[in-house]
N, C-alpha and C positions, 0 to 999 in steps of 0.2 A: 787295388781291389778289382777283380774281374767281375763285372756285372753280369756277363752272360753265363757265368758259372753258378749264379744264384738261382734258387727256385722261384717260382712266381710268388709264393708266400713270403719269402725273404725279401724280394724286391718290393713288395707292397709295404712291408714293415719299414724298409729304408725310405721309401717315398713318403709315407705318412709322417715319419719322424723328421723329414726335411734333410736327411743325410745325403740324398741324391735328388736330382730333378728328373722330371719326365723327359726332358730334353737329353740329359745324360744317358738315361736308359735306352731311349729310342735310338740315339746315335750309336750306342754300343752294338745294338742288334743290326742296324743298317750297315755298319762296318763289317760285321760278321757275314751278312748276306753278300756284300760286295766282294769279300775275300773268297768265299767258298761256294756260292750258289752257281758259279760257272760250271762246276763239276757235278754238284748234287742236282741242280735244276729243280728245286722244290717249288719255286715261285713262277707263276705265269706273269704276274703283274705286280710291280712294286713302284710306288710313287713316293720317293724320299721326301720331296717338298711337302706333300700333303700330310705325311706322317709327322714330319717335324712341326708343321702348323698345328696339328692336333695336340702334340706334346706341349708346345708353347702356350696354347690356350689353357691346358690343364694347369701348368705352372702359374700362369697369370691369375687364374681363379683361386688357386690354393694360396698364393701370396696375399690375395685380397681378402682372405678369410671366407670366401664363398663356399657353398656346399659342393663337394665333388663326390663322385660315385665310389663304390667299393673296389673297382679295378682302376681307379684314376692313375693314369700314367703307365699302365702295363701294356706292352705291345702284345697284340693278338693277331694271329694269322687266320684267314678265312678261306675255306675250301671254295673253289670257283663255281659253286652252284647255288650260293645264297645271294639273292638279289641285294645289291648295294647301290643306292641312288647315285646316278651319274658315273659309276665306275664300271669298266668292262666286266661283264658277267657272262662267260662263254661256255661253261660246262666242258671246257677243253675241246670244243667242237667248232668246226668251220661253220656249222649251221647257225651258231650264235656269235660269230666273230665280231660283228658290229653292234651287238646288243648293249645298250646302256640303260639299265632299269630306271623308271621314273619314281621308284619307291624303295624303301628298305624292307628286307625280310624282318619279321618280328625279332628273331635272334640277333640280327645286326643292330636293330633299333635299341634293343636292351643292352647290348654291349656298348653302344655309343652313350646311352644314358648312364651307364656305369663308369664312364670315363676311360674306357679302353682305347688305346691307340691302335687303329687298324693298320697294321704294318704292311700287309700284302695279301695277294690272292694265290692260293696254292694249287699246284698242278694235280691232275686226277685222271683216271680213266674216263674217256668221253662219256658224258651223261651217266657217270658212275657205273659204267658197265665194264668190269674187268677186275682182276685181282693182282695186277703187276705194275700198274701205272705206266705201261708201255702203249696203251691205246689212246693216249692223248693225241689230238691233231697237231700239237705244237712242239712237244718235246718229250723226252723220256727222263723221268726222275730216277735217280740211282740211290742205292742204300748207302748212307754215310759210313757204315761199318766196313763196307767193301763195295766200291763204286762199280764193280763188274757184276753186281747182283741186284735183284729187284728190291724195292722197298715195300712191296705189297700194294694192295689197292682195294677199293678205288681211291681211298684217301691217302695215297702214297706221299704226296707233297706235304700234307698236314702232319704225317708222322715223321717224315724225313727232316722237316725244318726244325722240329723239336729236338730230334736226336742230334742234329748238327748245331744245336745252340743258336739257331737263327730266329727263334721265337720261344718264349717261356710257356705259351699257351696257344693252342690252335683249335679250330672248330672244324669237325668233319661230319660226314653223314655215313650211316650204316644201313644197308638194305639187306645184306646177307652175311656181313662180316667186315664191311669196308672201313670200320674204325678199328676193330679189335685185331684183325689180321695184320695190317701194316704196323700197328702198335707193337705187336709181338715180334715182327721181323726187324723192326728198327729199335727195339729195346726201350720203348716208352710205355706210358700208361694210357689206356684209351677206354672210354666208357660208352656203351650203347644204352641209353636210358629205356625205360618202359615206353612202348608205343603210346603216344599221346601226352607224355610227360613234358616234352618240349615242343613248342609250336612249329609246325611245318609251313606256316604262311611265308611265302617268299622263297621257299625251297623249290628249285626247278625239279619237277618230279621224274623219277624213274619208275618205281612201283609204289603206288600210293598207300597200299595197305601194309607195306613193309618198311618204307623209308623212315628213318629217325635220325635226328641231329644230336651230336654229343661232343664232349671236349676230349682233347689229347694234351698231355703234359708229362713232365718228368715223374711226378709222384701222384699218389692218390689224393694227398692234401691239396695239391694244385688243381686237380680235376674237380674236387669238391668246391673250390672257389669259383670255378667256371660254372658249375651247376647252380650255385646260389643265384647267379645272374640270369641264366638262360631258361631255367625250368619255370613252369607255371602255366596256368590256364590262359588261353587267348581266344577271344570271341571271334577273331578273324579266321580261325581254324576249326572247322566243325568236328574234327577228330581229336581236338585238344581235351584232355581230361580236367574236369573242374573238381579238383581235390586239393586239400592243403599241401603245401610244399615245405618240408623241414628246411632249416638252415643247416645245410650239410657240413659246412666248415666248422660249425660249433660242436658237432658230435663225432666227426671223423676220427679223432684221436682217442675216443673212448673204446676200450676193448669190449668185445661181446662175451658176456658170461654164459657158460653152458652152451657154447656154439657147437652145433652138429654139422659136419661137413660131409656131403654126399659125394663119394667117388664114383663117377659114372663109368661102370665097367665096360659098357658097349664101346666106348671110345678106344679102349685098349685092344679090342679085337681086330682093329684095322692095322695096316702096316705102318707103325710109327717108327720114325727115325730113333735109333737107340739113344742118342743124346737127349732128344726130346722126352722120351719116356723116362729116362733116368732123372732128368730135371724135375718133371712133374711129380714123380714118386718121392723125390727128396722134399718137394714142397709139402707133400702130405705129412712127412715126418716133422716139418717145421710147425704145422698146425697142431700136431699131437703134442709137441714140446710146449706149445702155448696153452695147453689144456683143452683143446678142442677134441670132441669125439668124432672119429671118422667111421662112416658106415658105407657099405657098398649099395649103390642104387642102379636101376636100369631104366633106360629110355628105349623101350623095345622097337619103336617105330623110327628111331633116329637114322637107320640105314636108308629110309625112304625120303629123308629130308632133302637131299640134293635133287632127286627126281621131281619131288613136289614143288620145290622152289623154282626149278627151271621150267615149270609149266606156268605157275602163277605169276612170277616176276616178268617174264617176257610177254605174257598176255596183257598185263597192266601197262608195260612199256609200249606195246603196240598201240594201245588206246591213247596213252598220254602223249606219245610222239607223233600222232596223226596230225596234230595241229601245225607241225612244221612242214608246210607244203609250198612255201615260196610265195603264196598269195596272201595269207594272213600273218604268218610268222616265219622268221628265219631267212636263211640264205635264198636268194632268187637267182636263177641262172641268167647268163647274158642273153637277153631275148633277141637282140640283133643277130647274134651268131646263131641262135636257135632257129630263127625264121629263115636265115640264109641256108642253113642245113636242110630245113624242111623243103624249101624251094628247090634245092638241088636234087633231093630225093624224088620230088614230084615230077621234075622235068623228064619227059620221055617215059614215065612209068605207065604201065598198062592199067586198065580199069580195075582189074583184079588186084594188082599191087597197090593201087591207091586206096582201096578199101581196107587194106591191112595197116596203112600208115596211121600213126597217132594224130589226133587233132592237136592244134596249138596248145590248148589248155592242159590236156593230159600229158603232152610232151614237156610242158613247163613244170608240172608237178614232178614228173619222173626225173628229169634232169636236175632239178633243184634238190631233190632228196638224195639222188645218187651222188651229187657233188658235195652236199653238205654233211652227210653222215659217213662215218668210217665203217670199216668192215665188221667190227664186233657189234656195233649198234645195228647195222643192217641184219646181221645174223639173228639177233634177239628179236627184232621186229618181225622177221619172217617166222621164227619159231612161235611167237605169240599170236600172230595172225592165223597161222595154221591151226593152233590149238583152239582158237575161238571160232573157227570157220564152221559153216553148216555141216553137220554130220560128224564132227569131231569134238564139239563142245562137251557133250556128255562123257565121251571116252577119255578125254584128257583134263580139261579145266574143271568140270564138275567133280570128277574123281579126285583130282588134286585137292580140292576144297575139303572133301571128306577125309582124306589122309591128314590134312592140316588139323582137322578137329581131333584126330587120334593123337597127333603129336602134342597138342595142347593138353589132352587128358593125361598123357605120359608125364608131362611136367607137373601137373597138379598132383598126381600120385607120388612123384618123387619128393615134392616139397612137403608132403605129409611126414616124410621120414627124415628130412634134412633141412636146415636153414638156408644153406647155399650149396650149390653143386660145383664140383671141381673136375677139371680135365685139361687137356692141351688145347691151345688155340689153333695150331697148325700141325700137320703131320711131320713137317721137316722145317729146318731153318730156311733162310732165303736162298732161292735157286739163282743160277746165273741169268743175266739178261738174255732174252731170246729163247729161253727154255720152253716157253709155251707158244712160240710163234706159229707152229704148225700143229698145235695140240690144244684146241680150245676146251675139250673135255677135261684134260688134265688141269687146266686153269680153274674150271668150274669145281673140281674136286677139292681145291684148296679151301673151300668154304664148308667142308664136310662137318666140322665141329661147331660152326658158328651159325649156320642158317636156322637151326632149331629155335634159337632165341627170337629171331625175327618172325618166324612163322607163328610162334606162340605169343609174341608181343611182350616178352619179359625183358628184364634188365640183364646185361652181361658186361664184364670188364676184363681186359687183358692187362696183366702186370708182369714185368720182367722177372724171370725165375731162374735164369742160368745162361751160360754160353756154351756153344757147341765146341767140338775139338778144333774147329776152324776159327773160333773166336766170334761166332755169329750169335745174336740174341735169340733167346727162347722165351715164349710167353706162356703164362699160366692163365687159364680161363675160369672165371668164377661167374656163376649165374644165380639170380635171386628171383623171387616171385614178383608179379606186377606191383609197381609203385614202392618196392622195397629197396630203392637206391641207397637209402641211409644205411640199412643193414649191409648191403653189398660193399659200400665204401668203407665201412668200419671193419668188415672182415678182410678186405684187401689191404687196408692200412695196417692191420695187425701183422700181416705177412711182411710188409715193408719195414716195420719196426724191428723185425728179427733178421732181416737180410739187407744186403746193400746192392743188389743187382740193379735197382732203379737209379743208383747214383753213378753208374758206369757210363762213360761217354766215349765215342770213337775218336781216334786221332785223325784230324783232317789236314790235308795239304793245301796250301794257298794256291789259288789259280790266277 
C-alpha cells in the first residue's frame, strides 16, 4: 500500500482506524522528499527528526486513548512566511536568514493543536513577491510535471510539494493569486479564502489589505479538511472576521441544487492559450451536464485589475518592509567592513566630497537593505515608495483605491446573477524557467485573472481541469461572494466528482 498515493482524507481514515501509524505516514513522505526534492526543490527547511518526534507523540497519545486532533498524524507543509516557534522562518530572503520566531502564527498553532505533523517549510518567491518561485534567495523550485518549467508563485513550493506527493496538505498565502496560480500550474487544488476568514497573525506581511492564508491539496475534499482547522475568528488579528464558520468537510460532498454559474466573458477577450480556453469551456459543459445553469457575466473593470494591484500592493509592501533596516529587524551589514570602506572614502576627500558621503547610520541602513533584499523586492519597494510620495499619492495610490471600489462593485453585480463565477486561472500553462528573467511586467500579467478576488476580498479556488498538448496542467478558477467558502467548495467538488483531472500526478525521477 503506497501511503503517498492516498488523499489526506484517506490517510486520516486509516490513521483513525489504526491501520497505519503517524510514524508510518511521516516516514513515507520523508522518504519521498529525500528521493525527489533534490530536483523539485520544494522545501527550504526539513527537519526529519522533529517531524518523526511529532508523529511519535501522536501515536503515543492515540495508543493511550488520549484526545487527538482532527488532523492527527497528517503531514502538513508550511510556506516559509508563517512564523513557527524556534524554526527558521526566512520568507526565502537573506534579510531574515537567521530569524527564529519566538511564537507561532495562529494558523501554525491551530495546525499543531489539530495534531498535524509539520513536515517542512516550503520555498517561495522572496517576501511572496513573484509568480514563478525563481525569486527565492536560496533556490529555484521546479514544476514536478516538467522540471524545466516554473511551478508558479509565490507559493510555488507549497503547490509543487503536493503535486510531487511530498505532502498531502500544504499551507500557502495568496496576495494576488499566489495560491491559485501555482495550484493551476502544478495540477493541484488551492483555495484563497475570503479576506479575514483565516487569521493573518504571524504571517510576515507583504500587502496587509490583500494577503490571505489558505490550503493546497490534491482535492477539494482535502482542502475542506484544512479549512476546518485554520478558519475562524482570532482576536490577535484586527482584520479577522468574527462570523460563524461552517464545518466544510461535512457539506463539501453535497451537490448544489439550482446552481447558477457565471461565465466571465471579459476573461476570454484576452489572449488565452488555445488549450487553456478549450479546457475551461469543456468545464462549462461539465457543469451543464450536472444540471447547473450557465449565464454570461461581465466584470467591466477587470482590465484595470493589474494596474490597480501593482499600485496598492507595492505601496503596502513599501510600508511593511520599512522595518527591515538592520537596526531593528533583519540582516545587518558587516559594520567593520563598512567603517573601513567609509574611512577609505574619507581619506584625502575634499570638503565638497565629504559633504556628499553618507553618515555611518544612513550607510548601515542602505547596505543592510541592499544586501538583504533581492531585485524583485527592491523593485516593488521603489514602486510603492514612489506611489506614496508627495505629489504622487493622489495620482496613483488614491486613484487605485477608487478603482478598487469599482472592482468590488463589479463583483457585487455579477453575484446577483450567479452563485459562483467561472474562468481560467492563468492565460497559459507553465512557462520555461527563466522566461520572466528580463520581463517583470510579463510576470505581473500572470495574475491577470486572479488579482480581482484579492482586491475585492472574496473567495477563489483553482481546481485542475485539463492538460495541455505538452502534458502540462490547466486550472479552472471559481470565485464566490465573501464568506461563501462552503458554496465554493461544494461547487468545486461537484466538478471533481465528474472529472478525474485532480487524480493525475506527474512521473518523477529519483535524484
